[in-house]
C-alpha positions as CSV (number, residue, x, y, z in Angstrom):
1,M,8.2,-13.2,-22.0
2,L,9.8,-12.2,-18.7
3,I,10.1,-8.5,-18.1
4,D,13.1,-7.2,-16.3
5,T,12.1,-5.3,-13.1
6,S,14.1,-3.2,-10.8
7,K,13.9,-2.3,-7.1
8,Y,14.6,1.4,-6.3
9,T,15.8,2.9,-3.0
10,N,17.2,6.1,-4.4
11,H,14.2,8.2,-3.4
12,T,14.4,11.4,-1.3
13,K,12.0,12.1,1.6
14,E,10.7,15.1,-0.4
15,E,9.9,12.9,-3.4
16,I,7.9,10.4,-1.3
17,D,6.2,13.2,0.5
18,E,5.0,14.5,-2.9
19,Y,3.9,11.0,-3.9
20,L,1.9,10.6,-0.6
21,K,0.2,14.0,-1.1
22,I,-1.1,12.8,-4.5
23,V,-2.1,9.4,-3.0
24,K,-3.9,11.0,-0.1
25,K,-5.7,13.5,-2.3
26,S,-7.1,10.7,-4.4
27,V,-7.9,8.5,-1.4
28,N,-9.7,11.4,0.3
29,S,-11.9,11.9,-2.7
30,G,-12.7,8.2,-3.0
31,K,-10.6,7.5,-6.0
32,F,-9.0,4.3,-4.7
33,I,-9.7,0.6,-4.4
34,V,-8.1,-2.3,-2.4
35,C,-7.9,-5.3,-4.7
36,T,-9.8,-8.2,-3.1
37,T,-10.5,-10.4,-6.1
38,Q,-9.7,-14.1,-6.2
39,K,-6.2,-13.2,-7.5
40,N,-5.7,-11.1,-4.4
41,E,-6.8,-13.7,-1.9
42,K,-4.4,-12.4,0.8
43,N,-5.9,-9.0,0.7
44,R,-9.5,-10.3,0.8
45,K,-8.7,-12.5,3.9
46,F,-6.9,-9.7,5.6
47,V,-9.8,-7.2,5.0
48,E,-12.3,-9.8,6.2
49,T,-10.3,-10.8,9.3
50,Y,-10.0,-7.2,10.5
51,K,-13.4,-6.0,9.2
52,L,-11.7,-3.3,7.1
53,N,-14.6,-1.5,5.4
54,K,-14.0,1.3,2.9
55,N,-13.9,4.0,5.6
56,K,-11.3,2.1,7.7
57,Q,-9.2,1.4,4.5
58,K,-9.3,5.1,3.7
59,Q,-8.3,6.0,7.3
60,M,-5.4,3.6,7.2
61,L,-4.1,5.0,3.9
62,M,-4.5,8.6,5.0
63,E,-2.2,7.7,8.0
64,L,0.7,6.7,5.8
65,E,3.9,8.8,6.3
66,V,7.2,9.2,4.6
67,K,8.8,7.1,7.4
68,D,6.6,4.1,6.3
69,F,8.1,4.0,2.8
70,C,10.3,1.0,1.9
71,Y,11.1,1.1,-1.8
72,S,9.6,1.3,-5.3
73,A,9.8,-1.3,-8.1
74,D,8.8,-1.7,-11.7
75,N,5.5,-3.4,-12.2
76,Y,6.1,-6.5,-14.2
77,N,2.4,-6.6,-15.2
78,E,2.6,-3.1,-16.6
79,P,6.2,-2.1,-17.5
80,Q,5.5,1.6,-17.7
81,E,4.3,1.7,-14.1
82,R,6.1,2.0,-10.8
83,L,4.8,0.4,-7.6
84,Y,5.5,2.0,-4.2
85,F,5.8,-0.2,-1.1
86,F,5.0,0.9,2.5
87,C,4.8,-0.9,5.8
88,R,3.0,0.6,8.8
89,E,1.7,-0.7,12.1
90,Y,-2.0,-0.2,12.9
91,E,-4.3,-1.1,15.8
92,L,-6.9,-3.3,14.3
93,N,-9.9,-5.2,15.6
94,N,-9.7,-8.9,15.1
95,W,-13.3,-9.9,16.0
96,G,-13.2,-8.2,19.4
97,T,-9.5,-8.4,20.1
98,I,-7.4,-5.3,19.4
99,E,-4.1,-6.2,17.8
100,N,-1.1,-4.2,16.7
101,V,-0.6,-5.4,13.1
102,E,2.1,-4.6,10.7
103,V,0.5,-4.0,7.3
104,Y,2.3,-4.3,3.9
105,I,0.8,-1.8,1.4
106,K,1.8,-1.8,-2.3
107,I,0.4,1.1,-4.3
108,A,-0.1,1.7,-8.0
109,R,-1.0,5.1,-9.3
110,K,-3.1,4.9,-12.4
111,Q,-4.4,7.4,-14.9
112,N,-6.2,10.4,-13.4
113,D,-4.4,9.6,-10.1
114,F,-6.7,6.7,-9.4
115,I,-5.0,4.7,-6.7
116,V,-5.0,0.9,-6.7
117,I,-3.9,-0.9,-3.5
118,V,-2.3,-4.0,-5.0
119,S,-1.2,-5.5,-1.6
120,F,-2.9,-4.9,1.7
121,H,-2.0,-7.6,4.2
122,K,0.6,-8.7,6.8
123,P,4.2,-8.8,5.4
124,E,5.4,-12.2,4.4
125,K,9.0,-11.4,5.0
126,N,11.1,-8.7,6.7
127,I,10.8,-5.4,5.0
128,E,13.2,-2.5,5.7
129,K,12.0,1.1,5.7
130,L,14.1,3.5,3.7
131,F,13.9,6.5,6.1
132,L,14.5,5.4,9.7
């Protein structure tokens, strides 16, 4: 059965700021994971290429700002859940070479504010930020 999903761009800066406060509180207390299973091969390769250990992942997530927000969308895997999409440029180390890398970050907030980073890799297409 195909579930109808929608994309949302009707957020306010204040709403996204509140969302990021919750995300950062959870991330700061270690209640997060970047999915790097076989299903999330792009994430795994990205994390390996740039040697993004848990501390670096945490640092990157803590740097997210309202201006990095793009949109939210219904999660077709879990219809009651909303995913939030961000894109931010970071200076990353690619085996000794420092690169400026745009990173696509898709966040799911679970029960007890546990944060799951569903996508954590270079964007595959142009993505527009909502608050420029």
